[in-house]
A tleap script that builds the chain and sets N, CA, C and O, in Angstrom:
source leaprc.protein.ff14SB
mol = sequence {
  NMET ALA ARG PHE ASN TRP LEU GLU LYS LEU
  GLU LEU THR ALA ALA GLY LEU ILE LEU ASP
  VAL SER LYS LEU LEU PRO GLY GLN PRO ASP
  GLY VAL ILE GLY VAL PRO LEU LEU VAL THR
  GLU LYS SER GLU HIE PHE ARG VAL HIE PHE
  GLN ARG VAL GLY ALA PHE ARG LEU VAL PRO
  GLU PRO PHE ASN GLN VAL SER ASP ARG ALA
  GLU GLU HIE CYS ASP PHE LEU LEU GLN GLU
  ASN ALA SER ASP TYR LEU SER GLU MET THR
  ASP ALA ALA ARG PHE ALA ALA GLY ILE PRO
  SER GLY GLY THR LEU LEU HIE PHE ILE VAL
  TYR THR GLU ASN HIE VAL VAL HIE VAL LEU
  THR ALA GLN LYS PRO SER ILE THR SER VAL
  SER ALA VAL GLY CPRO
}
set mol.1.N position { 0.802 -1.339 -0.072 }
set mol.1.CA position { -0.224 -0.042 -0.285 }
set mol.1.C position { 0.915 1.185 0.089 }
set mol.1.O position { 1.707 1.216 1.031 }
set mol.2.N position { 0.685 2.232 -1.061 }
set mol.2.CA position { 1.284 3.218 -0.924 }
set mol.2.C position { 0.906 4.216 0.289 }
set mol.2.O position { -0.238 4.244 0.743 }
set mol.3.N position { 1.921 5.013 0.770 }
set mol.3.CA position { 1.869 5.868 1.853 }
set mol.3.C position { 2.196 7.303 1.228 }
set mol.3.O position { 2.903 7.570 0.256 }
set mol.4.N position { 1.407 8.219 2.148 }
set mol.4.CA position { 1.743 9.495 1.326 }
set mol.4.C position { 1.750 10.307 2.804 }
set mol.4.O position { 1.099 9.968 3.793 }
set mol.5.N position { 2.610 11.410 2.705 }
set mol.5.CA position { 3.173 12.152 3.855 }
set mol.5.C position { 2.978 13.818 3.279 }
set mol.5.O position { 2.958 14.206 2.110 }
set mol.6.N position { 2.865 14.500 4.360 }
set mol.6.CA position { 3.125 16.096 4.460 }
set mol.6.C position { 4.133 16.602 5.304 }
set mol.6.O position { 4.398 16.264 6.458 }
set mol.7.N position { 4.712 17.531 4.521 }
set mol.7.CA position { 5.726 18.428 5.311 }
set mol.7.C position { 4.981 19.512 5.927 }
set mol.7.O position { 4.390 20.381 5.287 }
set mol.8.N position { 5.038 19.418 7.371 }
set mol.8.CA position { 4.199 20.352 8.158 }
set mol.8.C position { 5.073 21.781 8.636 }
set mol.8.O position { 4.578 22.801 9.115 }
set mol.9.N position { 6.357 21.542 8.379 }
set mol.9.CA position { 7.574 22.315 9.059 }
set mol.9.C position { 8.723 22.089 8.686 }
set mol.9.O position { 9.115 20.964 8.373 }
set mol.10.N position { 9.538 23.296 8.663 }
set mol.10.CA position { 11.128 23.042 8.200 }
set mol.10.C position { 11.353 24.238 8.754 }
set mol.10.O position { 10.801 25.325 8.588 }
set mol.11.N position { 12.664 23.724 9.766 }
set mol.11.CA position { 13.308 24.997 10.650 }
set mol.11.C position { 14.895 24.562 10.425 }
set mol.11.O position { 15.339 23.415 10.377 }
set mol.12.N position { 15.522 25.645 10.318 }
set mol.12.CA position { 16.815 25.413 10.443 }
set mol.12.C position { 17.467 26.372 11.572 }
set mol.12.O position { 17.212 27.576 11.553 }
set mol.13.N position { 18.336 25.800 12.580 }
set mol.13.CA position { 18.810 26.399 13.765 }
set mol.13.C position { 19.983 25.995 14.048 }
set mol.13.O position { 20.405 25.165 13.242 }
set mol.14.N position { 20.779 26.298 15.007 }
set mol.14.CA position { 22.220 26.061 14.940 }
set mol.14.C position { 22.130 24.601 15.280 }
set mol.14.O position { 23.134 24.007 14.887 }
set mol.15.N position { 21.321 23.888 15.836 }
set mol.15.CA position { 21.168 22.571 15.921 }
set mol.15.C position { 21.214 21.739 14.687 }
set mol.15.O position { 21.683 20.603 14.623 }
set mol.16.N position { 20.808 22.256 13.949 }
set mol.16.CA position { 20.679 21.667 12.369 }
set mol.16.C position { 19.311 21.796 11.771 }
set mol.16.O position { 18.518 22.661 12.142 }
set mol.17.N position { 19.027 20.817 10.731 }
set mol.17.CA position { 17.747 21.062 9.968 }
set mol.17.C position { 16.648 20.269 10.546 }
set mol.17.O position { 16.984 19.094 10.698 }
set mol.18.N position { 15.436 20.533 10.920 }
set mol.18.CA position { 14.658 19.895 11.326 }
set mol.18.C position { 13.355 19.832 10.760 }
set mol.18.O position { 12.684 20.846 10.569 }
set mol.19.N position { 12.939 18.590 10.461 }
set mol.19.CA position { 11.567 18.623 9.568 }
set mol.19.C position { 10.324 17.787 10.309 }
set mol.19.O position { 10.323 16.669 10.823 }
set mol.20.N position { 9.450 18.609 10.181 }
set mol.20.CA position { 8.166 17.953 10.774 }
set mol.20.C position { 7.352 17.425 9.663 }
set mol.20.O position { 6.760 18.127 8.843 }
set mol.21.N position { 7.369 15.926 9.700 }
set mol.21.CA position { 6.441 14.893 8.909 }
set mol.21.C position { 5.019 14.656 9.289 }
set mol.21.O position { 4.733 14.630 10.486 }
set mol.22.N position { 4.099 14.482 8.378 }
set mol.22.CA position { 2.820 13.886 9.171 }
set mol.22.C position { 2.324 13.132 8.146 }
set mol.22.O position { 2.294 13.573 6.997 }
set mol.23.N position { 1.839 11.788 8.505 }
set mol.23.CA position { 1.030 10.809 7.436 }
set mol.23.C position { -0.196 11.633 7.128 }
set mol.23.O position { -0.774 12.349 7.946 }
set mol.24.N position { -0.533 11.460 5.870 }
set mol.24.CA position { -1.618 11.629 5.097 }
set mol.24.C position { -2.918 10.616 4.985 }
set mol.24.O position { -2.988 9.776 4.088 }
set mol.25.N position { -3.859 10.770 5.911 }
set mol.25.CA position { -4.892 9.528 5.736 }
set mol.25.C position { -6.071 9.841 4.847 }
set mol.25.O position { -6.245 10.958 4.360 }
set mol.26.N position { -6.893 8.788 4.650 }
set mol.26.CA position { -8.087 9.099 3.841 }
set mol.26.C position { -9.155 9.965 4.445 }
set mol.26.O position { -9.371 9.670 5.621 }
set mol.27.N position { -9.917 10.995 3.954 }
set mol.27.CA position { -10.566 11.960 4.439 }
set mol.27.C position { -12.222 11.149 3.869 }
set mol.27.O position { -12.348 10.056 3.317 }
set mol.28.N position { -12.964 11.828 4.128 }
set mol.28.CA position { -14.341 11.833 3.608 }
set mol.28.C position { -14.787 12.047 2.101 }
set mol.28.O position { -14.581 13.178 1.661 }
set mol.29.N position { -15.178 11.425 1.528 }
set mol.29.CA position { -15.383 11.665 -0.041 }
set mol.29.C position { -16.040 12.939 -0.201 }
set mol.29.O position { -17.026 13.250 0.468 }
set mol.30.N position { -15.481 13.735 -1.133 }
set mol.30.CA position { -15.789 15.224 -1.141 }
set mol.30.C position { -16.870 15.423 -2.539 }
set mol.30.O position { -17.409 16.521 -2.683 }
set mol.31.N position { -17.095 14.504 -3.361 }
set mol.31.CA position { -17.551 14.691 -4.630 }
set mol.31.C position { -16.964 15.133 -5.593 }
set mol.31.O position { -17.468 14.932 -6.698 }
set mol.32.N position { -15.985 15.714 -5.513 }
set mol.32.CA position { -15.030 16.491 -6.477 }
set mol.32.C position { -13.889 15.874 -6.718 }
set mol.32.O position { -13.462 15.891 -7.873 }
set mol.33.N position { -13.169 15.214 -5.706 }
set mol.33.CA position { -11.744 14.613 -6.161 }
set mol.33.C position { -11.808 13.223 -5.716 }
set mol.33.O position { -10.756 12.586 -5.783 }
set mol.34.N position { -12.947 12.586 -5.234 }
set mol.34.CA position { -13.189 11.382 -4.482 }
set mol.34.C position { -12.983 11.465 -3.027 }
set mol.34.O position { -13.606 12.214 -2.276 }
set mol.35.N position { -11.867 10.464 -2.621 }
set mol.35.CA position { -11.325 10.841 -1.077 }
set mol.35.C position { -10.112 11.438 -1.015 }
set mol.35.O position { -9.060 11.047 -1.520 }
set mol.36.N position { -10.365 12.628 -0.218 }
set mol.36.CA position { -8.948 13.586 -0.054 }
set mol.36.C position { -8.159 12.993 0.861 }
set mol.36.O position { -8.645 12.433 1.843 }
set mol.37.N position { -6.927 13.050 0.649 }
set mol.37.CA position { -5.778 12.693 1.714 }
set mol.37.C position { -5.455 13.928 2.976 }
set mol.37.O position { -4.757 14.886 2.643 }
set mol.38.N position { -5.894 13.866 4.154 }
set mol.38.CA position { -5.531 14.697 4.872 }
set mol.38.C position { -4.829 14.367 6.186 }
set mol.38.O position { -4.962 13.284 6.755 }
set mol.39.N position { -4.122 15.306 6.600 }
set mol.39.CA position { -3.626 15.275 8.059 }
set mol.39.C position { -4.899 15.144 9.109 }
set mol.39.O position { -5.820 15.955 9.218 }
set mol.40.N position { -4.757 14.188 9.689 }
set mol.40.CA position { -5.896 14.226 10.830 }
set mol.40.C position { -5.529 14.078 12.139 }
set mol.40.O position { -4.325 14.104 12.392 }
set mol.41.N position { -6.532 13.887 13.263 }
set mol.41.CA position { -6.069 13.841 14.624 }
set mol.41.C position { -5.740 12.316 14.546 }
set mol.41.O position { -5.318 12.134 15.689 }
set mol.42.N position { -5.674 11.245 13.990 }
set mol.42.CA position { -5.258 9.983 13.661 }
set mol.42.C position { -3.711 10.239 12.986 }
set mol.42.O position { -2.808 9.419 13.155 }
set mol.43.N position { -3.608 10.975 12.522 }
set mol.43.CA position { -2.144 10.951 11.603 }
set mol.43.C position { -0.987 10.851 12.764 }
set mol.43.O position { -0.917 11.412 13.858 }
set mol.44.N position { 0.039 9.772 12.005 }
set mol.44.CA position { 1.281 9.810 12.777 }
set mol.44.C position { 2.075 11.023 12.262 }
set mol.44.O position { 2.014 11.604 11.179 }
set mol.45.N position { 2.962 11.273 13.525 }
set mol.45.CA position { 3.854 12.661 13.133 }
set mol.45.C position { 5.371 12.293 13.500 }
set mol.45.O position { 5.569 11.712 14.567 }
set mol.46.N position { 6.304 12.562 12.775 }
set mol.46.CA position { 7.641 12.495 12.672 }
set mol.46.C position { 8.452 13.599 12.676 }
set mol.46.O position { 8.293 14.335 11.702 }
set mol.47.N position { 9.414 13.994 13.615 }
set mol.47.CA position { 10.601 14.761 13.647 }
set mol.47.C position { 11.810 14.457 12.830 }
set mol.47.O position { 12.520 13.620 13.387 }
set mol.48.N position { 12.201 14.815 11.847 }
set mol.48.CA position { 13.549 14.178 11.172 }
set mol.48.C position { 14.509 15.452 11.393 }
set mol.48.O position { 14.341 16.632 11.085 }
set mol.49.N position { 15.682 14.726 12.100 }
set mol.49.CA position { 16.562 16.110 12.298 }
set mol.49.C position { 17.997 15.778 11.867 }
set mol.49.O position { 18.565 14.829 12.408 }
set mol.50.N position { 18.533 16.405 11.053 }
set mol.50.CA position { 19.667 16.531 10.384 }
set mol.50.C position { 20.623 17.437 11.102 }
set mol.50.O position { 20.366 18.638 11.177 }
set mol.51.N position { 22.110 16.752 11.830 }
set mol.51.CA position { 22.677 17.836 12.388 }
set mol.51.C position { 23.927 18.380 11.934 }
set mol.51.O position { 24.296 19.469 12.373 }
set mol.52.N position { 24.632 17.727 11.087 }
set mol.52.CA position { 25.524 18.468 10.093 }
set mol.52.C position { 25.192 18.719 8.656 }
set mol.52.O position { 25.579 17.956 7.771 }
set mol.53.N position { 24.438 19.842 8.409 }
set mol.53.CA position { 24.102 20.256 7.106 }
set mol.53.C position { 24.854 21.023 6.143 }
set mol.53.O position { 24.947 22.229 6.370 }
set mol.54.N position { 25.366 20.590 5.188 }
set mol.54.CA position { 26.148 21.461 4.354 }
set mol.54.C position { 25.267 22.162 3.002 }
set mol.54.O position { 25.625 23.114 2.309 }
set mol.55.N position { 24.434 21.624 2.930 }
set mol.55.CA position { 23.502 22.303 2.125 }
set mol.55.C position { 22.055 21.538 1.993 }
set mol.55.O position { 21.811 20.353 2.223 }
set mol.56.N position { 21.140 22.617 1.535 }
set mol.56.CA position { 19.689 21.874 1.466 }
set mol.56.C position { 18.735 22.714 0.515 }
set mol.56.O position { 18.582 23.913 0.747 }
set mol.57.N position { 18.168 22.177 -0.423 }
set mol.57.CA position { 16.816 22.631 -1.276 }
set mol.57.C position { 15.754 22.140 -1.122 }
set mol.57.O position { 15.705 20.915 -1.007 }
set mol.58.N position { 14.366 23.035 -1.061 }
set mol.58.CA position { 13.278 22.721 -1.125 }
set mol.58.C position { 12.631 22.734 -2.374 }
set mol.58.O position { 12.594 23.824 -2.944 }
set mol.59.N position { 12.031 21.613 -3.011 }
set mol.59.CA position { 11.602 22.134 -4.150 }
set mol.59.C position { 9.978 21.501 -4.023 }
set mol.59.O position { 9.695 20.597 -3.236 }
set mol.60.N position { 9.032 22.123 -4.903 }
set mol.60.CA position { 7.823 21.820 -4.990 }
set mol.60.C position { 7.800 20.227 -5.745 }
set mol.60.O position { 8.539 19.829 -6.645 }
set mol.61.N position { 6.642 19.455 -5.013 }
set mol.61.CA position { 6.746 17.880 -5.588 }
set mol.61.C position { 6.579 17.930 -6.637 }
set mol.61.O position { 7.341 17.144 -7.198 }
set mol.62.N position { 5.682 18.683 -7.619 }
set mol.62.CA position { 5.550 18.150 -9.149 }
set mol.62.C position { 6.874 18.407 -9.694 }
set mol.62.O position { 7.296 17.593 -10.515 }
set mol.63.N position { 7.651 19.471 -9.354 }
set mol.63.CA position { 8.951 19.624 -10.287 }
set mol.63.C position { 10.185 18.810 -9.394 }
set mol.63.O position { 11.186 19.509 -9.234 }
set mol.64.N position { 10.235 17.761 -8.935 }
set mol.64.CA position { 11.015 17.091 -8.169 }
set mol.64.C position { 11.587 16.319 -9.003 }
set mol.64.O position { 10.971 16.145 -10.054 }
set mol.65.N position { 12.634 15.761 -8.873 }
set mol.65.CA position { 13.321 14.512 -9.641 }
set mol.65.C position { 14.208 13.782 -8.798 }
set mol.65.O position { 15.170 14.279 -8.213 }
set mol.66.N position { 13.773 12.306 -8.743 }
set mol.66.CA position { 14.567 11.536 -7.654 }
set mol.66.C position { 14.811 10.284 -9.005 }
set mol.66.O position { 14.101 10.007 -9.971 }
set mol.67.N position { 15.987 9.796 -8.588 }
set mol.67.CA position { 16.403 8.637 -9.633 }
set mol.67.C position { 15.906 7.587 -9.138 }
set mol.67.O position { 15.681 7.462 -7.934 }
set mol.68.N position { 15.623 6.513 -10.199 }
set mol.68.CA position { 15.018 5.228 -9.666 }
set mol.68.C position { 16.109 4.503 -8.692 }
set mol.68.O position { 15.764 3.642 -7.882 }
set mol.69.N position { 17.391 4.912 -8.841 }
set mol.69.CA position { 18.378 4.339 -7.894 }
set mol.69.C position { 18.612 4.644 -6.680 }
set mol.69.O position { 19.527 4.105 -6.057 }
set mol.70.N position { 17.625 5.781 -6.027 }
set mol.70.CA position { 17.360 6.113 -4.613 }
set mol.70.C position { 17.136 4.894 -3.584 }
set mol.70.O position { 16.237 4.074 -3.766 }
set mol.71.N position { 17.803 4.850 -2.757 }
set mol.71.CA position { 17.628 3.954 -1.961 }
set mol.71.C position { 16.756 4.272 -0.761 }
set mol.71.O position { 17.109 5.170 0.004 }
set mol.72.N position { 15.476 3.492 -0.518 }
set mol.72.CA position { 14.607 3.675 0.573 }
set mol.72.C position { 14.638 3.545 1.918 }
set mol.72.O position { 14.210 2.440 2.251 }
set mol.73.N position { 15.031 4.349 2.994 }
set mol.73.CA position { 15.179 4.042 4.316 }
set mol.73.C position { 13.856 3.894 4.923 }
set mol.73.O position { 13.708 2.934 5.678 }
set mol.74.N position { 12.875 4.680 4.721 }
set mol.74.CA position { 11.436 4.641 5.121 }
set mol.74.C position { 10.664 5.195 3.960 }
set mol.74.O position { 11.180 5.527 2.894 }
set mol.75.N position { 9.385 5.269 4.249 }
set mol.75.CA position { 8.521 5.762 3.231 }
set mol.75.C position { 8.355 6.968 2.715 }
set mol.75.O position { 7.668 7.294 1.748 }
set mol.76.N position { 9.265 7.857 3.664 }
set mol.76.CA position { 9.549 9.593 2.991 }
set mol.76.C position { 10.796 9.616 3.294 }
set mol.76.O position { 11.039 10.801 3.522 }
set mol.77.N position { 11.848 8.934 3.448 }
set mol.77.CA position { 13.256 9.222 3.611 }
set mol.77.C position { 14.092 8.225 2.381 }
set mol.77.O position { 14.127 6.997 2.469 }
set mol.78.N position { 14.519 8.742 1.630 }
set mol.78.CA position { 15.511 8.147 0.633 }
set mol.78.C position { 16.928 8.824 0.345 }
set mol.78.O position { 17.016 10.052 0.329 }
set mol.79.N position { 17.945 8.075 0.135 }
set mol.79.CA position { 19.210 8.202 -0.197 }
set mol.79.C position { 19.628 8.317 -1.780 }
set mol.79.O position { 19.442 7.412 -2.594 }
set mol.80.N position { 20.158 9.444 -2.041 }
set mol.80.CA position { 20.922 8.952 -3.479 }
set mol.80.C position { 22.487 9.027 -3.385 }
set mol.80.O position { 23.235 9.904 -2.953 }
set mol.81.N position { 22.667 8.061 -3.825 }
set mol.81.CA position { 24.295 7.990 -3.602 }
set mol.81.C position { 25.432 8.416 -4.707 }
set mol.81.O position { 26.659 8.336 -4.642 }
set mol.82.N position { 24.639 8.860 -5.661 }
set mol.82.CA position { 25.152 9.747 -6.970 }
set mol.82.C position { 24.275 10.556 -7.621 }
set mol.82.O position { 23.418 10.090 -8.372 }
set mol.83.N position { 24.404 11.760 -7.405 }
set mol.83.CA position { 23.075 12.529 -8.037 }
set mol.83.C position { 23.959 13.920 -8.275 }
set mol.83.O position { 24.964 14.272 -7.657 }
set mol.84.N position { 23.303 14.576 -9.319 }
set mol.84.CA position { 23.703 15.816 -9.636 }
set mol.84.C position { 24.120 16.696 -8.588 }
set mol.84.O position { 25.221 17.218 -8.413 }
set mol.85.N position { 22.934 16.787 -7.832 }
set mol.85.CA position { 23.198 17.866 -6.648 }
set mol.85.C position { 24.440 17.645 -5.711 }
set mol.85.O position { 25.196 18.510 -5.270 }
set mol.86.N position { 24.474 16.333 -5.515 }
set mol.86.CA position { 25.946 16.190 -4.673 }
set mol.86.C position { 26.944 16.439 -5.486 }
set mol.86.O position { 27.801 17.135 -4.943 }
set mol.87.N position { 27.257 16.053 -6.938 }
set mol.87.CA position { 28.459 16.165 -7.419 }
set mol.87.C position { 28.701 17.686 -7.732 }
set mol.87.O position { 29.829 18.134 -7.934 }
set mol.88.N position { 27.397 18.553 -7.759 }
set mol.88.CA position { 27.707 19.944 -7.912 }
set mol.88.C position { 28.124 20.743 -6.977 }
set mol.88.O position { 28.840 21.714 -7.222 }
set mol.89.N position { 27.548 20.283 -5.296 }
set mol.89.CA position { 27.718 20.931 -4.219 }
set mol.89.C position { 28.663 20.387 -3.213 }
set mol.89.O position { 28.688 20.777 -2.046 }
set mol.90.N position { 29.426 19.488 -3.697 }
set mol.90.CA position { 30.249 18.694 -2.846 }
set mol.90.C position { 31.186 19.407 -1.962 }
set mol.90.O position { 31.265 19.319 -0.737 }
set mol.91.N position { 32.031 20.278 -2.940 }
set mol.91.CA position { 33.192 20.934 -1.979 }
set mol.91.C position { 32.337 22.280 -1.084 }
set mol.91.O position { 32.619 22.484 0.097 }
set mol.92.N position { 31.304 23.114 -1.805 }
set mol.92.CA position { 30.677 24.012 -0.702 }
set mol.92.C position { 30.214 23.351 0.353 }
set mol.92.O position { 30.375 23.821 1.479 }
set mol.93.N position { 29.494 22.024 0.131 }
set mol.93.CA position { 28.661 21.402 1.173 }
set mol.93.C position { 29.551 21.201 2.174 }
set mol.93.O position { 29.367 21.648 3.306 }
set mol.94.N position { 30.824 20.350 1.747 }
set mol.94.CA position { 31.609 19.980 2.703 }
set mol.94.C position { 32.326 20.925 3.644 }
set mol.94.O position { 32.684 20.528 4.753 }
set mol.95.N position { 32.550 22.178 3.229 }
set mol.95.CA position { 33.146 23.329 4.094 }
set mol.95.C position { 32.016 23.842 4.820 }
set mol.95.O position { 32.338 24.098 5.980 }
set mol.96.N position { 30.616 24.125 4.522 }
set mol.96.CA position { 29.965 24.517 5.220 }
set mol.96.C position { 29.244 23.612 6.434 }
set mol.96.O position { 28.544 24.082 7.332 }
set mol.97.N position { 29.580 22.214 6.247 }
set mol.97.CA position { 29.051 21.399 7.448 }
set mol.97.C position { 30.664 21.113 8.224 }
set mol.97.O position { 30.817 20.350 9.178 }
set mol.98.N position { 31.538 21.742 7.706 }
set mol.98.CA position { 32.853 21.331 8.626 }
set mol.98.C position { 33.512 19.927 8.265 }
set mol.98.O position { 34.258 19.399 9.089 }
set mol.99.N position { 33.291 19.424 7.257 }
set mol.99.CA position { 33.883 17.968 6.976 }
set mol.99.C position { 34.820 18.539 6.177 }
set mol.99.O position { 34.747 19.463 5.366 }
set mol.100.N position { 36.025 17.600 6.658 }
set mol.100.CA position { 37.588 17.786 5.882 }
set mol.100.C position { 37.354 17.386 4.464 }
set mol.100.O position { 36.395 16.694 4.124 }
set mol.101.N position { 38.314 17.871 3.599 }
set mol.101.CA position { 38.319 17.140 2.170 }
set mol.101.C position { 38.363 16.124 2.244 }
set mol.101.O position { 39.002 15.685 3.200 }
set mol.102.N position { 37.655 15.047 1.200 }
set mol.102.CA position { 37.884 13.756 1.134 }
set mol.102.C position { 36.933 13.149 2.180 }
set mol.102.O position { 36.786 11.947 1.958 }
set mol.103.N position { 36.264 13.566 3.208 }
set mol.103.CA position { 35.236 13.465 4.137 }
set mol.103.C position { 33.966 12.926 3.452 }
set mol.103.O position { 33.654 13.182 2.289 }
set mol.104.N position { 33.194 12.068 4.398 }
set mol.104.CA position { 31.991 11.558 3.471 }
set mol.104.C position { 30.619 12.569 3.517 }
set mol.104.O position { 30.042 12.786 4.583 }
set mol.105.N position { 30.251 13.057 2.449 }
set mol.105.CA position { 28.995 13.836 2.593 }
set mol.105.C position { 28.159 12.776 1.799 }
set mol.105.O position { 28.497 11.989 0.914 }
set mol.106.N position { 26.731 13.060 2.519 }
set mol.106.CA position { 25.661 12.035 1.922 }
set mol.106.C position { 24.710 12.776 1.444 }
set mol.106.O position { 24.777 13.968 1.746 }
set mol.107.N position { 23.570 12.334 0.585 }
set mol.107.CA position { 22.510 13.061 0.250 }
set mol.107.C position { 21.246 12.544 0.535 }
set mol.107.O position { 20.996 11.464 -0.002 }
set mol.108.N position { 20.321 13.077 1.296 }
set mol.108.CA position { 19.187 12.381 1.561 }
set mol.108.C position { 18.131 13.318 1.206 }
set mol.108.O position { 18.312 14.536 1.171 }
set mol.109.N position { 16.886 12.670 0.909 }
set mol.109.CA position { 15.645 13.357 0.195 }
set mol.109.C position { 14.299 12.830 1.314 }
set mol.109.O position { 13.875 11.699 1.555 }
set mol.110.N position { 13.955 13.950 1.747 }
set mol.110.CA position { 12.595 13.698 2.469 }
set mol.110.C position { 11.553 14.146 1.291 }
set mol.110.O position { 11.505 15.206 0.667 }
set mol.111.N position { 10.762 13.014 1.202 }
set mol.111.CA position { 9.479 13.195 0.091 }
set mol.111.C position { 8.289 13.066 0.763 }
set mol.111.O position { 7.732 12.104 1.293 }
set mol.112.N position { 8.002 14.262 0.631 }
set mol.112.CA position { 6.379 14.648 0.717 }
set mol.112.C position { 5.308 14.819 -0.439 }
set mol.112.O position { 5.645 14.799 -1.623 }
set mol.113.N position { 4.358 14.941 -0.139 }
set mol.113.CA position { 3.381 15.342 -1.370 }
set mol.113.C position { 3.226 16.885 -1.718 }
set mol.113.O position { 2.940 17.337 -2.827 }
set mol.114.N position { 3.470 17.603 -0.559 }
set mol.114.CA position { 3.602 19.101 -1.135 }
set mol.114.C position { 5.343 19.601 -1.353 }
set mol.114.O position { 5.692 20.448 -2.175 }
set mol.115.N position { 6.158 18.962 -0.544 }
set mol.115.CA position { 7.583 19.360 -0.870 }
set mol.115.C position { 8.394 18.077 -0.936 }
set mol.115.O position { 8.112 16.945 -0.544 }
set mol.116.N position { 9.471 18.555 -1.534 }
set mol.116.CA position { 10.549 17.819 -1.297 }
set mol.116.C position { 12.073 18.269 -0.922 }
set mol.116.O position { 12.488 19.086 -1.744 }
set mol.117.N position { 12.844 18.012 -0.083 }
set mol.117.CA position { 13.787 18.525 0.546 }
set mol.117.C position { 14.892 17.458 0.393 }
set mol.117.O position { 14.847 16.280 0.747 }
set mol.118.N position { 15.940 18.160 -0.241 }
set mol.118.CA position { 17.073 17.429 -0.573 }
set mol.118.C position { 18.356 17.887 0.414 }
set mol.118.O position { 18.708 19.065 0.343 }
set mol.119.N position { 19.033 17.022 1.294 }
set mol.119.CA position { 19.898 17.579 2.327 }
set mol.119.C position { 21.121 16.912 1.962 }
set mol.119.O position { 21.106 15.749 1.560 }
set mol.120.N position { 22.456 17.760 2.109 }
set mol.120.CA position { 23.681 17.305 1.874 }
set mol.120.C position { 24.073 17.290 3.342 }
set mol.120.O position { 23.962 18.296 4.042 }
set mol.121.N position { 24.549 16.093 3.810 }
set mol.121.CA position { 24.964 15.998 5.078 }
set mol.121.C position { 25.915 15.390 5.571 }
set mol.121.O position { 26.418 14.594 4.777 }
set mol.122.N position { 26.512 15.436 6.833 }
set mol.122.CA position { 27.539 14.325 7.171 }
set mol.122.C position { 27.154 13.186 7.703 }
set mol.122.O position { 27.977 12.278 7.820 }
set mol.123.N position { 25.931 13.038 8.092 }
set mol.123.CA position { 25.345 11.806 8.385 }
set mol.123.C position { 23.968 11.629 8.288 }
set mol.123.O position { 23.207 12.501 7.867 }
set mol.124.N position { 23.587 10.396 8.708 }
set mol.124.CA position { 22.100 10.060 8.413 }
set mol.124.C position { 21.402 10.705 9.441 }
set mol.124.O position { 21.959 10.777 10.536 }
set mol.125.N position { 19.985 11.318 9.257 }
set mol.125.CA position { 19.299 11.909 10.186 }
set mol.125.C position { 18.700 11.044 11.374 }
set mol.125.O position { 18.722 9.844 11.100 }
set mol.126.N position { 18.273 11.280 12.378 }
set mol.126.CA position { 17.486 10.871 13.207 }
set mol.126.C position { 15.982 11.146 13.065 }
set mol.126.O position { 15.502 12.267 12.893 }
set mol.127.N position { 15.468 10.294 13.131 }
set mol.127.CA position { 13.882 10.165 13.079 }
set mol.127.C position { 13.083 9.721 14.042 }
set mol.127.O position { 13.038 8.510 14.258 }
set mol.128.N position { 12.386 10.533 14.719 }
set mol.128.CA position { 11.627 10.378 16.051 }
set mol.128.C position { 10.036 10.373 15.774 }
set mol.128.O position { 9.652 11.044 14.816 }
set mol.129.N position { 9.070 9.661 16.548 }
set mol.129.CA position { 7.917 9.865 16.588 }
set mol.129.C position { 7.553 10.936 17.321 }
set mol.129.O position { 8.309 11.123 18.275 }
set mol.130.N position { 6.726 11.656 17.225 }
set mol.130.CA position { 6.150 12.824 17.975 }
set mol.130.C position { 4.519 12.808 17.995 }
set mol.130.O position { 3.833 12.438 17.042 }
set mol.131.N position { 4.007 13.283 19.268 }
set mol.131.CA position { 2.845 13.455 19.277 }
set mol.131.C position { 2.055 14.162 18.305 }
set mol.131.O position { 1.073 13.653 17.763 }
set mol.132.N position { 2.621 15.764 17.990 }
set mol.132.CA position { 1.939 16.402 17.168 }
set mol.132.C position { 3.191 17.247 16.735 }
set mol.132.O position { 4.282 17.305 17.302 }
set mol.133.N position { 2.719 17.975 15.441 }
set mol.133.CA position { 3.842 18.612 14.788 }
set mol.133.C position { 3.350 20.070 14.685 }
set mol.133.O position { 2.176 20.365 14.907 }
set mol.134.N position { 4.400 21.076 14.299 }
set mol.134.CA position { 4.044 22.216 14.130 }
set mol.134.C position { 4.437 23.333 15.083 }
set mol.134.O position { 5.162 23.014 16.025 }
set mol.135.N position { 4.046 24.632 14.962 }
set mol.135.CA position { 4.248 25.677 15.679 }
set mol.135.C position { 4.105 25.515 17.378 }
set mol.135.O position { 4.289 26.488 18.108 }
savepdb mol mol.pdb
quit
């Protein structure tokens, strides 16, 4: 079964990049589009925390490109091992994240129905379940 998610919040702080993601669940049929997908009181909520971020970009989902080689970590987190974004940004992102030359830089993708976030980072993000997201 396909799973769908919604990016609720993106926050960049000294502690890193934090993304709040919520599961979309079927709503009531509306007579127009059928059964809409919504964030409801029964939706699961997750916080994705990247600590050492060298660069990130936010792309509206309709304009996003993810290769079919992307490795899936969970239903909203993917990893690209060789991408144009990683190739283009490697030196600048290593510098920004404080990664020595030759150090590992990873390209993760948080894929949701409204936005897709590409993150170049030194390490895998932590994902925690939270009771609610947002402000």
